[in-house]
N, CA, C and O of each residue as an XYZ file, in Angstrom:
900
protein
N      44.232     23.233    226.336
C      43.023     23.179    227.170
C      42.495     21.749    227.196
O      42.385     21.111    226.149
N      42.178     21.258    228.345
C      41.608     19.928    228.502
C      40.160     19.950    228.053
O      39.348     20.725    228.558
N      39.834     19.049    227.051
C      38.471     19.067    226.516
C      37.450     18.585    227.513
O      36.253     18.811    227.340
N      37.909     17.923    228.557
C      36.980     17.455    229.577
C      36.822     18.451    230.719
O      36.048     18.221    231.648
N      37.552     19.546    230.647
C      37.475     20.559    231.697
C      36.298     21.472    231.392
O      36.419     22.400    230.592
N      35.168     21.214    232.023
C      33.946     21.964    231.742
C      34.030     23.388    232.245
O      33.375     24.267    231.686
N      34.811     23.648    233.279
C      34.907     24.996    233.823
C      35.537     25.931    232.803
O      35.081     27.060    232.619
N      36.597     25.452    232.134
C      37.238     26.295    231.141
C      36.311     26.546    229.960
O      36.292     27.644    229.404
N      35.536     25.524    229.575
C      34.614     25.687    228.455
C      33.507     26.683    228.798
O      33.136     27.519    227.975
N      32.992     26.584    230.007
C      31.945     27.524    230.443
C      32.497     28.942    230.484
O      31.811     29.895    230.114
N      33.762     29.079    230.943
C      34.378     30.400    231.007
C      34.553     30.987    229.616
O      34.342     32.182    229.409
N      34.943     30.135    228.649
C      35.105     30.608    227.281
C      33.783     31.072    226.699
O      33.710     32.105    226.034
N      32.724     30.284    226.962
C      31.391     30.660    226.468
C      30.939     31.966    227.088
O      30.339     32.803    226.414
N      31.222     32.146    228.371
C      30.848     33.383    229.064
C      31.591     34.573    228.482
O      31.017     35.646    228.295
N      32.887     34.371    228.195
C      33.674     35.456    227.610
C      33.148     35.842    226.232
O      33.089     37.024    225.896
N      32.765     34.840    225.430
C      32.207     35.113    224.108
C      30.882     35.860    224.225
O      30.609     36.799    223.477
N      30.055     35.414    225.197
C      28.766     36.071    225.399
C      28.943     37.519    225.831
O      28.245     38.412    225.350
N      29.902     37.745    226.759
C      30.166     39.111    227.200
C      30.674     39.963    226.050
O      30.329     41.138    225.931
N      31.515     39.346    225.188
C      32.024     40.090    224.042
C      30.912     40.465    223.084
O      30.901     41.572    222.545
N      29.964     39.543    222.865
C      28.829     39.840    221.982
C      27.959     40.948    222.556
O      27.509     41.838    221.833
N      27.725     40.883    223.882
C      26.920     41.930    224.520
C      27.600     43.289    224.401
O      26.948     44.299    224.139
N      28.925     43.302    224.598
C      29.659     44.564    224.475
C      29.588     45.092    223.048
O      29.464     46.296    222.826
N      29.670     44.164    222.070
C      29.593     44.578    220.670
C      28.211     45.139    220.338
O      28.087     46.132    219.621
N      27.162     44.478    220.878
C      25.797     44.955    220.644
C      25.591     46.330    221.260
O      24.984     47.210    220.650
N      26.110     46.510    222.493
C      26.008     47.822    223.135
C      26.746     48.884    222.330
O      26.276     50.014    222.204
N      27.904     48.516    221.785
C      28.664     49.466    220.971
C      27.894     49.840    219.713
O      27.863     51.010    219.332
N      27.263     48.848    219.055
C      26.508     49.122    217.846
C      25.330     50.041    218.140
O      25.038     50.946    217.358
N      24.647     49.814    219.269
C      23.535     50.681    219.649
C      24.023     52.100    219.899
O      23.402     53.066    219.454
N      25.147     52.223    220.619
C      25.689     53.549    220.900
C      26.113     54.236    219.607
O      25.847     55.421    219.405
N      26.782     53.471    218.726
C      27.223     54.031    217.444
C      26.024     54.429    216.597
O      26.061     55.459    215.924
N      24.965     53.634    216.617
C      23.768     53.940    215.827
C      23.103     55.218    216.317
O      22.675     56.045    215.513
N      23.015     55.383    217.646
C      22.382     56.573    218.210
C      23.186     57.824    217.894
O      22.620     58.912    217.788
N      24.516     57.681    217.740
C      25.343     58.846    217.497
C      25.520     59.159    216.019
O      25.964     60.255    215.678
N      25.187     58.225    215.133
C      25.342     58.465    213.701
C      24.025     58.764    213.010
O      24.006     59.493    212.019
N      22.915     58.215    213.512
C      21.608     58.445    212.913
C      20.967     59.668    213.565
O      20.835     59.695    214.789
N      20.566     60.679    212.797
C      19.957     61.881    213.374
C      18.686     61.557    214.154
O      17.965     60.614    213.826
N      18.425     62.339    215.174
C      17.219     62.172    215.967
C      15.992     62.407    215.095
O      15.981     63.304    214.253
N      14.958     61.595    215.304
C      13.744     61.720    214.491
C      13.098     63.089    214.652
O      12.498     63.606    213.710
N      13.218     63.683    215.844
C      12.646     65.015    216.056
C      13.364     66.051    215.202
O      12.744     66.950    214.634
N      14.700     65.906    215.122
C      15.483     66.835    214.299
C      15.127     66.667    212.828
O      15.004     67.653    212.100
N      14.959     65.419    212.388
C      14.621     65.163    210.989
C      13.268     65.772    210.623
O      13.123     66.369    209.556
N      12.280     65.621    211.505
C      10.961     66.188    211.237
C      11.021     67.703    211.196
O      10.430     68.329    210.316
N      11.737     68.297    212.152
C      11.864     69.749    212.176
C      12.564     70.256    210.915
O      12.124     71.234    210.311
N      13.643     69.600    210.519
C      14.380     70.027    209.325
C      13.555     69.829    208.056
O      13.673     70.606    207.108
N      12.719     68.788    208.038
C      11.827     68.600    206.893
C      10.852     69.760    206.769
O      10.651     70.299    205.681
N      10.245     70.143    207.896
C       9.362     71.305    207.885
C      10.095     72.573    207.514
O       9.559     73.428    206.810
N      11.338     72.695    207.994
C      12.157     73.862    207.676
C      12.396     73.964    206.167
O      12.278     75.040    205.581
N      12.732     72.836    205.552
C      12.971     72.831    204.102
C      11.701     73.136    203.319
O      11.746     73.819    202.296
N      10.567     72.628    203.798
C       9.300     72.929    203.129
C       8.987     74.417    203.218
O       8.498     75.011    202.257
N       9.271     75.025    204.382
C       9.088     76.470    204.525
C       9.983     77.246    203.585
O       9.570     78.263    203.030
N      11.214     76.772    203.401
C      12.139     77.418    202.476
C      11.616     77.332    201.043
O      11.642     78.315    200.303
N      11.136     76.132    200.656
C      10.595     75.960    199.307
C       9.356     76.826    199.107
O       9.175     77.428    198.049
N       8.506     76.885    200.126
C       7.291     77.705    200.038
C       7.645     79.172    199.844
O       6.974     79.883    199.096
N       8.700     79.626    200.516
C       9.129     81.021    200.378
C       9.562     81.307    198.942
O       9.175     82.324    198.367
N      10.360     80.418    198.366
C      10.839     80.634    197.004
C       9.708     80.529    195.983
O       9.704     81.248    194.984
N       8.754     79.640    196.229
C       7.621     79.532    195.312
C       6.729     80.765    195.360
O       6.043     81.082    194.388
N       6.743     81.469    196.512
C       5.951     82.697    196.629
C       6.703     83.917    196.117
O       6.243     85.049    196.264
N       7.874     83.673    195.509
C       8.682     84.753    194.919
C       9.113     85.802    195.944
O       9.231     86.984    195.621
N       9.349     85.359    197.181
C       9.839     86.277    198.214
C       8.808     87.261    198.714
O       9.163     88.320    199.231
N       7.506     86.924    198.567
C       6.461     87.859    198.971
C       5.773     87.445    200.266
O       4.725     87.990    200.613
N       6.354     86.485    200.984
C       5.717     85.999    202.203
C       5.603     87.084    203.256
O       4.598     87.176    203.961
N       6.656     87.920    203.360
C       6.647     89.001    204.356
C       7.202     90.248    203.672
O       8.208     90.809    204.106
N       6.563     90.659    202.642
C       7.055     91.775    201.837
C       6.920     93.107    202.525
O       6.613     93.185    203.715
N       7.156     94.168    201.753
C       7.110     95.521    202.307
C       5.714     95.825    202.810
O       4.721     95.380    202.236
N       5.650     96.579    203.876
C       4.364     96.896    204.486
C       3.932     95.882    205.517
O       2.891     96.042    206.155
N       4.734     94.824    205.689
C       4.383     93.808    206.659
C       4.778     94.224    208.063
O       5.216     95.346    208.316
N       4.603     93.269    208.965
C       4.883     93.552    210.372
C       6.360     93.835    210.626
O       6.700     94.605    211.524
N       7.230     93.221    209.846
C       8.660     93.339    210.102
C       9.372     94.137    209.013
O      10.536     93.870    208.716
N       8.689     95.112    208.415
C       9.384     95.946    207.437
C      10.268     96.954    208.174
O      10.192     97.071    209.398
N      11.093     97.671    207.442
C      12.083     98.554    208.052
C      11.445     99.677    208.868
O      11.992    100.078    209.895
N      10.303    100.185    208.425
C       9.645    101.270    209.166
C       9.218    100.810    210.553
O       9.386    101.542    211.529
N       8.666     99.599    210.646
C       8.264     99.090    211.951
C       9.465     98.860    212.858
O       9.398     99.120    214.059
N      10.550     98.377    212.292
C      11.746     98.144    213.096
C      12.324     99.449    213.623
O      12.818     99.493    214.749
N      12.272    100.502    212.833
C      12.753    101.806    213.290
C      11.871    102.336    214.419
O      12.369    102.939    215.369
N      10.564    102.112    214.312
C       9.661    102.550    215.382
C       9.916    101.790    216.671
O       9.736    102.336    217.760
N      10.334    100.533    216.559
C      10.595     99.736    217.756
C      11.758    100.279    218.575
O      11.869     99.966    219.760
N      12.616    101.077    217.976
C      13.772    101.600    218.684
C      13.382    102.507    219.847
O      14.094    102.582    220.848
N      12.259    103.189    219.711
C      11.807    104.094    220.775
C      10.410    103.727    221.278
O       9.724    104.544    221.893
N      10.003    102.491    221.009
C       8.647    102.064    221.386
C       8.610    101.662    222.856
O       9.471    100.919    223.326
N       7.598    102.164    223.582
C       7.399    101.821    224.990
C       6.338    100.730    225.093
O       5.211    100.899    224.625
N       6.707     99.619    225.705
C       5.808     98.471    225.795
C       4.821     98.666    226.935
O       5.201     99.034    228.046
N       3.546     98.414    226.645
C       2.510     98.398    227.670
C       2.554     97.036    228.355
O       2.005     96.061    227.843
N       3.204     96.973    229.507
C       3.454     95.699    230.156
C       2.165     94.959    230.519
O       2.073     93.745    230.337
N       1.175     95.686    231.028
C      -0.070     95.022    231.426
C      -0.809     94.453    230.220
O      -1.303     93.327    230.261
N      -0.880     95.241    229.144
C      -1.549     94.754    227.938
C      -0.806     93.591    227.309
O      -1.422     92.625    226.858
N       0.522     93.681    227.277
C       1.325     92.594    226.721
C       1.200     91.343    227.576
O       1.174     90.228    227.054
N       1.122     91.529    228.899
C       0.976     90.391    229.806
C      -0.323     89.640    229.529
O      -0.320     88.415    229.417
N      -1.422     90.363    229.420
C      -2.709     89.716    229.152
C      -2.701     88.991    227.811
O      -3.209     87.876    227.697
N      -2.123     89.630    226.798
C      -2.110     89.022    225.467
C      -1.261     87.754    225.444
O      -1.703     86.716    224.951
N      -0.030     87.839    225.982
C       0.886     86.703    225.936
C       0.358     85.542    226.775
O       0.386     84.394    226.333
N      -0.123     85.835    227.983
C      -0.627     84.770    228.850
C      -1.811     84.064    228.192
O      -1.871     82.834    228.183
N      -2.744     84.827    227.647
C      -3.896     84.219    226.987
C      -3.499     83.362    225.798
O      -4.007     82.253    225.627
N      -2.587     83.879    224.972
C      -2.155     83.143    223.785
C      -1.391     81.881    224.163
O      -1.684     80.808    223.636
N      -0.430     81.985    225.053
C       0.403     80.836    225.395
C      -0.362     79.777    226.178
O      -0.099     78.585    226.019
N      -1.298     80.190    227.014
C      -2.088     79.204    227.747
C      -2.970     78.405    226.795
O      -3.161     77.205    226.992
N      -3.500     79.046    225.780
C      -4.279     78.304    224.786
C      -3.405     77.294    224.057
O      -3.831     76.171    223.786
N      -2.187     77.701    223.743
C      -1.267     76.774    223.084
C      -0.882     75.622    224.009
O      -0.759     74.480    223.566
N      -0.692     75.923    225.295
C      -0.354     74.881    226.254
C      -1.495     73.868    226.387
O      -1.262     72.660    226.382
N      -2.720     74.365    226.503
C      -3.886     73.476    226.607
C      -4.012     72.617    225.351
O      -4.333     71.431    225.432
N      -3.758     73.217    224.196
C      -3.819     72.469    222.942
C      -2.802     71.330    222.929
O      -3.127     70.214    222.523
N      -1.569     71.607    223.373
C      -0.539     70.571    223.413
C      -0.897     69.465    224.406
O      -0.670     68.287    224.130
N      -1.452     69.836    225.550
C      -1.840     68.836    226.549
C      -2.945     67.940    225.994
O      -2.907     66.723    226.174
N      -3.926     68.537    225.324
C      -5.009     67.747    224.726
C      -4.440     66.797    223.665
O      -4.849     65.640    223.576
N      -3.505     67.290    222.873
C      -2.881     66.436    221.850
C      -2.115     65.285    222.491
O      -2.134     64.165    221.980
N      -1.438     65.556    223.610
C      -0.656     64.506    224.267
C      -1.540     63.418    224.867
O      -1.079     62.296    225.076
N      -2.790     63.729    225.145
C      -3.721     62.751    225.712
C      -4.491     61.999    224.636
O      -5.246     61.077    224.945
N      -4.308     62.377    223.391
C      -5.020     61.746    222.296
C      -4.419     60.383    221.968
O      -3.273     60.100    222.318
N      -5.201     59.542    221.295
C      -4.714     58.224    220.881
C      -3.683     58.325    219.765
O      -2.928     57.381    219.534
N      -3.643     59.450    219.076
C      -2.662     59.667    218.010
C      -1.686     60.766    218.430
O      -1.250     61.578    217.613
N      -1.356     60.772    219.713
C      -0.519     61.849    220.245
C       0.865     61.868    219.599
O       1.445     62.938    219.410
N       1.400     60.691    219.258
C       2.708     60.659    218.615
C       2.702     61.353    217.266
O       3.602     62.130    216.948
N       1.670     61.062    216.470
C       1.546     61.703    215.162
C       1.368     63.209    215.312
O       1.953     63.986    214.557
N       0.556     63.622    216.289
C       0.333     65.049    216.513
C       1.603     65.746    216.981
O       1.874     66.880    216.585
N       2.390     65.064    217.832
C       3.636     65.654    218.333
C       4.586     65.952    217.183
O       5.153     67.042    217.107
N       4.760     64.988    216.293
C       5.668     65.203    215.165
C       5.080     66.189    214.159
O       5.824     66.910    213.494
N       3.764     66.226    214.043
C       3.137     67.199    213.142
C       3.367     68.619    213.641
O       3.678     69.519    212.861
N       3.210     68.814    214.955
C       3.460     70.135    215.540
C       4.918     70.543    215.340
O       5.215     71.694    215.019
N       5.824     69.577    215.534
C       7.243     69.882    215.364
C       7.554     70.239    213.912
O       8.339     71.149    213.645
N       6.937     69.522    212.982
C       7.133     69.847    211.575
C       6.583     71.212    211.223
O       7.177     71.930    210.418
N       5.445     71.587    211.819
C       4.858     72.901    211.571
C       5.761     74.011    212.097
O       5.929     75.038    211.439
N       6.345     73.810    213.288
C       7.281     74.797    213.821
C       8.496     74.942    212.904
O       8.997     76.046    212.695
N       8.963     73.819    212.363
C      10.066     73.892    211.415
C       9.689     74.666    210.163
O      10.495     75.432    209.636
N       8.462     74.469    209.685
C       7.971     75.200    208.517
C       7.945     76.699    208.786
O       8.399     77.487    207.957
N       7.416     77.096    209.944
C       7.363     78.511    210.295
C       8.770     79.101    210.437
O       9.029     80.219    209.992
N       9.667     78.343    211.057
C      11.034     78.834    211.230
C      11.713     79.045    209.880
O      12.366     80.066    209.667
N      11.563     78.093    208.975
C      12.163     78.240    207.649
C      11.584     79.411    206.885
O      12.317     80.147    206.224
N      10.273     79.591    206.968
C       9.620     80.691    206.253
C      10.066     82.049    206.792
O      10.362     82.964    206.023
N      10.112     82.172    208.120
C      10.486     83.449    208.732
C      11.948     83.779    208.466
O      12.275     84.906    208.096
N      12.836     82.791    208.656
C      14.267     83.053    208.471
C      14.570     83.485    207.049
O      15.276     84.472    206.843
N      14.050     82.762    206.060
C      14.372     83.105    204.676
C      13.687     84.396    204.243
O      14.201     85.110    203.383
N      12.531     84.703    204.831
C      11.875     85.968    204.513
C      12.692     87.143    205.023
O      12.871     88.135    204.317
N      13.194     87.031    206.265
C      13.970     88.123    206.836
C      15.351     88.232    206.198
O      15.875     89.334    206.036
N      15.939     87.099    205.839
C      17.215     87.152    205.131
C      17.037     87.798    203.760
O      17.912     88.528    203.294
N      15.908     87.529    203.120
C      15.620     88.133    201.817
C      15.523     89.650    201.931
O      15.933     90.371    201.021
N      14.979     90.138    203.054
C      14.804     91.578    203.236
C      16.052     92.269    203.758
O      16.386     93.369    203.316
N      16.759     91.620    204.717
C      17.827     92.310    205.437
C      19.189     91.636    205.333
O      20.147     92.093    205.958
N      19.295     90.574    204.568
C      20.573     89.897    204.458
C      20.908     89.118    205.719
O      20.024     88.556    206.366
N      22.202     89.086    206.066
C      22.654     88.306    207.207
C      22.052     88.812    208.514
O      21.898     88.042    209.461
N      21.712     90.096    208.574
C      21.106     90.641    209.791
C      19.734     90.033    210.053
O      19.255     90.056    211.187
N      19.093     89.487    209.013
C      17.800     88.858    209.193
C      17.870     87.621    210.071
O      16.911     87.303    210.774
N      19.002     86.918    210.037
C      19.156     85.735    210.895
C      19.184     86.149    212.361
O      18.513     85.543    213.197
N      19.964     87.183    212.671
C      20.044     87.655    214.052
C      18.705     88.233    214.508
O      18.339     88.102    215.676
N      17.975     88.870    213.594
C      16.663     89.393    213.938
C      15.699     88.253    214.272
O      14.879     88.375    215.182
N      15.801     87.158    213.539
C      14.947     85.997    213.810
C      15.215     85.442    215.199
O      14.278     85.172    215.951
N      16.490     85.268    215.546
C      16.830     84.751    216.872
C      16.375     85.707    217.973
O      15.929     85.270    219.034
N      16.489     87.007    217.718
C      16.069     87.972    218.737
C      14.562     87.903    218.990
O      14.105     88.245    220.080
N      13.796     87.469    218.006
C      12.350     87.375    218.161
C      11.936     86.206    219.052
O      10.887     86.252    219.694
N      12.764     85.152    219.090
C      12.353     83.921    219.770
C      13.179     83.589    221.001
O      12.938     82.568    221.645
N      14.145     84.428    221.340
C      14.956     84.165    222.515
C      14.699     85.209    223.589
O      14.459     86.375    223.276
N      14.748     84.798    224.873
C      15.041     83.435    225.366
C      13.803     82.560    225.543
O      13.940     81.378    225.861
N      12.594     83.101    225.349
C      11.384     82.358    225.685
C      11.223     81.088    224.858
O      10.657     80.102    225.331
N      11.723     81.111    223.613
C      11.568     79.942    222.755
C      12.202     78.693    223.338
O      11.660     77.597    223.196
N      13.351     78.849    223.995
C      14.027     77.696    224.591
C      13.164     77.062    225.679
O      13.099     75.836    225.777
N      12.504     77.879    226.496
C      11.652     77.343    227.566
C      10.403     76.681    226.995
O       9.963     75.655    227.515
N       9.830     77.237    225.953
C       8.661     76.626    225.331
C       9.004     75.279    224.703
O       8.207     74.343    224.765
N      10.187     75.177    224.100
C      10.618     73.907    223.516
C      10.793     72.853    224.604
O      10.389     71.704    224.428
N      11.391     73.237    225.722
C      11.567     72.300    226.839
C      10.219     71.810    227.346
O      10.043     70.616    227.588
N       9.270     72.719    227.509
C       7.937     72.333    227.965
C       7.271     71.387    226.967
O       6.623     70.418    227.363
N       7.430     71.667    225.681
C       6.858     70.806    224.639
C       7.446     69.402    224.707
O       6.714     68.416    224.613
N       8.760     69.307    224.870
C       9.415     67.999    224.934
C       8.990     67.218    226.169
O       8.877     65.993    226.119
N       8.754     67.914    227.275
C       8.308     67.232    228.494
C       6.878     66.721    228.326
O       6.565     65.608    228.748
N       6.015     67.521    227.716
C       4.618     67.120    227.538
C       4.520     65.843    226.705
O       3.724     64.957    227.018
N       5.316     65.746    225.660
C       5.292     64.576    224.778
C       6.476     63.646    225.053
O       6.944     62.957    224.146
N       6.960     63.623    226.290
C       8.189     62.895    226.606
C       8.082     61.399    226.335
O       9.091     60.770    226.018
N       6.909     60.815    226.449
C       6.786     59.365    226.274
C       7.018     58.925    224.834
O       7.179     57.734    224.567
N       7.035     59.873    223.910
C       7.261     59.525    222.506
C       8.719     59.659    222.105
O       9.080     59.325    220.977
N       9.560     60.139    223.002
C      10.961     60.330    222.638
C      11.830     59.176    223.115
O      13.046     59.231    222.935
N      11.265     58.139    223.714
C      12.045     57.000    224.201
C      12.240     56.034    223.060
O      11.280     55.452    222.555
N      13.494     55.860    222.649
C      13.781     55.013    221.494
C      14.013     53.555    221.863
O      13.741     52.665    221.058
N      14.511     53.298    223.063
C      14.822     51.932    223.451
C      13.626     51.345    224.174
O      13.388     51.672    225.337
N      12.866     50.483    223.509
C      11.646     49.936    224.105
C      11.951     49.008    225.273
O      11.165     48.906    226.214
N      13.111     48.321    225.210
C      13.439     47.418    226.307
C      13.659     48.193    227.587
O      13.150     47.812    228.641
N      14.413     49.281    227.507
C      14.646     50.088    228.699
C      13.350     50.693    229.193
O      13.173     50.916    230.390
N      12.430     50.962    228.250
C      11.132     51.507    228.632
C      10.356     50.489    229.445
O       9.734     50.832    230.450
N      10.391     49.215    229.004
C       9.686     48.174    229.737
C      10.287     47.962    231.122
O       9.562     47.743    232.092
N      11.623     48.028    231.211
C      12.259     47.892    232.509
C      11.854     49.021    233.436
O      11.618     48.813    234.626
N      11.778     50.234    232.867
C      11.401     51.388    233.679
C       9.979     51.242    234.189
O       9.682     51.580    235.335
N       9.090     50.729    233.321
C       7.703     50.549    233.738
C       7.605     49.506    234.834
O       6.765     49.614    235.727
N       8.477     48.476    234.767
C       8.451     47.440    235.805
C       8.894     48.000    237.146
O       8.318     47.686    238.187
N       9.933     48.841    237.105
C      10.426     49.429    238.346
C       9.408     50.401    238.935
O       9.238     50.480    240.151
N       8.733     51.142    238.052
C       7.795     52.157    238.502
C       6.367     51.632    238.490
O       5.445     52.305    238.030
N       6.205     50.453    238.989
C       4.904     49.814    238.876
C       3.859     50.331    239.841
O       2.667     50.199    239.565
N       4.248     50.908    240.948
C       3.268     51.320    241.936
C       2.492     52.537    241.452
O       3.048     53.427    240.809
N       1.232     52.565    241.759
C       0.382     53.685    241.345
C       0.804     54.985    242.009
O       0.789     56.047    241.386
N       1.178     54.893    243.270
C       1.583     56.108    243.976
C       2.808     56.727    243.330
O       2.908     57.946    243.191
N       3.738     55.869    242.937
C       4.951     56.381    242.294
C       4.622     57.019    240.948
O       5.198     58.047    240.590
N       3.703     56.417    240.206
C       3.312     56.987    238.914
C       2.634     58.340    239.099
O       2.865     59.273    238.329
N       1.797     58.435    240.126
C       1.129     59.709    240.392
C       2.141     60.788    240.754
O       2.014     61.936    240.329
N       3.143     60.415    241.538
C       4.166     61.381    241.915
C       4.970     61.830    240.691
O       5.307     63.006    240.553
N       5.270     60.876    239.810
C       6.007     61.229    238.598
C       5.188     62.164    237.718
O       5.722     63.127    237.168
N       3.897     61.884    237.583
C       3.030     62.750    236.781
C       2.906     64.136    237.399
O       2.883     65.141    236.690
N       2.824     64.182    238.736
C       2.734     65.468    239.422
C       4.005     66.278    239.220
O       3.941     67.483    238.981
N       5.159     65.624    239.314
C       6.424     66.313    239.083
C       6.503     66.848    237.660
O       6.977     67.959    237.423
N       6.026     66.033    236.712
C       6.062     66.460    235.310
C       5.165     67.674    235.086
O       5.540     68.603    234.371
N       3.984     67.665    235.696
C       3.059     68.791    235.549
C       3.660     70.061    236.143
O       3.608     71.127    235.530
N       4.232     69.939    237.346
C       4.844     71.101    238.005
C       6.005     71.626    237.171
O       6.163     72.837    237.017
N       6.819     70.720    236.631
C       7.962     71.134    235.833
C       7.522     71.862    234.568
O       8.120     72.869    234.190
N       6.480     71.358    233.916
C       5.960     72.010    232.713
C       5.452     73.408    233.042
O       5.740     74.361    232.318
N       4.698     73.533    234.129
C       4.148     74.833    234.503
C       5.249     75.828    234.860
O       5.171     77.001    234.495
N       6.275     75.361    235.573
C       7.374     76.253    235.959
C       8.139     76.719    234.724
O       8.393     77.912    234.556
N       8.505     75.767    233.858
C       9.261     76.125    232.655
C       8.432     77.023    231.745
O       8.939     77.994    231.183
N       7.151     76.688    231.606
C       6.275     77.490    230.752
C       6.084     78.888    231.334
O       6.046     79.872    230.595
N       5.965     78.974    232.661
C       5.832     80.283    233.305
C       7.064     81.139    233.109
O       6.954     82.343    232.873
N       8.255     80.522    233.205
C       9.490     81.266    232.962
C       9.530     81.767    231.521
O       9.976     82.882    231.253
N       9.058     80.924    230.593
C       9.014     81.349    229.200
C       8.112     82.550    228.988
O       8.460     83.466    228.243
N       6.950     82.552    229.641
C       6.024     83.677    229.510
C       6.640     84.953    230.078
O       6.572     86.008    229.446
N       7.239     84.867    231.260
C       7.868     86.041    231.861
C       9.027     86.549    231.008
O       9.243     87.755    230.897
N       9.768     85.624    230.410
C      10.873     86.035    229.534
C      10.350     86.749    228.295
O      10.937     87.728    227.834
N       9.244     86.250    227.766
C       8.676     86.867    226.565
C       8.139     88.259    226.846
O       8.158     89.122    225.969
N       7.660     88.481    228.061
C       7.056     89.772    228.405
C       8.110     90.798    228.814
O       8.051     91.952    228.388
N       9.075     90.383    229.639
C       9.982     91.350    230.245
C      11.393     91.344    229.664
O      12.122     92.321    229.834
N      11.796     90.279    228.987
C      13.162     90.194    228.469
C      13.204     90.364    226.961
O      13.993     91.157    226.447
N      12.363     89.626    226.246
C      12.413     89.635    224.787
C      12.167     91.013    224.169
O      12.851     91.350    223.202
N      11.220     91.843    224.673
C      11.053     93.176    224.071
C      12.325     94.010    224.091
O      12.597     94.759    223.153
N      13.105     93.882    225.164
C      14.357     94.631    225.232
C      15.372     94.109    224.216
O      16.124     94.882    223.622
N      15.387     92.798    224.024
C      16.305     92.221    223.042
C      15.941     92.685    221.637
O      16.813     93.057    220.852
N      14.633     92.660    221.323
C      14.179     93.100    220.005
C      14.477     94.581    219.808
O      14.867     94.988    218.714
N      14.300     95.403    220.855
C      14.579     96.831    220.744
C      16.069     97.076    220.470
O      16.429     97.926    219.655
N      16.925     96.319    221.161
C      18.367     96.470    220.919
C      18.727     96.031    219.506
O      19.566     96.647    218.849
N      18.092     94.973    219.051
C      18.370     94.491    217.703
C      17.883     95.477    216.643
O      18.489     95.602    215.580
N      16.792     96.171    216.936
C      16.240     97.132    215.969
C      17.180     98.308    215.745
O      17.076     98.993    214.727
N      18.098     98.554    216.682
C      19.041     99.665    216.526
C      19.975     99.458    215.323
O      20.558    100.418    214.819
N      20.113     98.231    214.874
C      20.988     97.952    213.734
C      20.297     98.201    212.399
O      20.903     98.031    211.341
N      19.018     98.607    212.448
C      18.266     98.836    211.220
C      17.944    100.323    211.078
O      16.777    100.712    211.028
N      18.973    101.135    211.016
C      18.800    102.587    210.901
C      18.392    102.939    209.460
O      18.195    104.112    209.144
């Protein structure tokens, strides 16, 4: 290579720079795929705390005579759901929870509240799963899933959308996105789409909890003769 040939030197520098950028992109991709998501870590932490709480309570968290004892499960096999009463109860309860999440998302400490709520859900999940496994063995796991599906998936999606601004890990890409979406009209449209999406997903979750989940729980109760 001619040392006075500046074009070749510039090309070499460009190739090195491109190689460094590719390496940095690879490290970021590798880091995202090897390090667990912070939301998963918080949920699992709450889950483990719920498990420890169950063992410290000597397995009495949901003992005999509780809502999910064998007698209640047997009654569920032939139980007829009052759709209108269940509709009023579920809608009232879930709307209060939705309003609570929206208020938390508008708070100055919304990030802390988002992770706190996620940790609390993990705590409840760990407590319920280990309580039911303690009572019914492996069938307790399937009973737990039957209690929260399919509506739980829609509620989780709505929760993630409400607190979506806290799940962006790459701050640089966030700044670029804000630059592109600088117009007020565009921001209003994005917020409107987000609100509509939350309401639609949340509404599907409510309808699933009222009309689908009771049938799933009834079918699952047949295994507890």
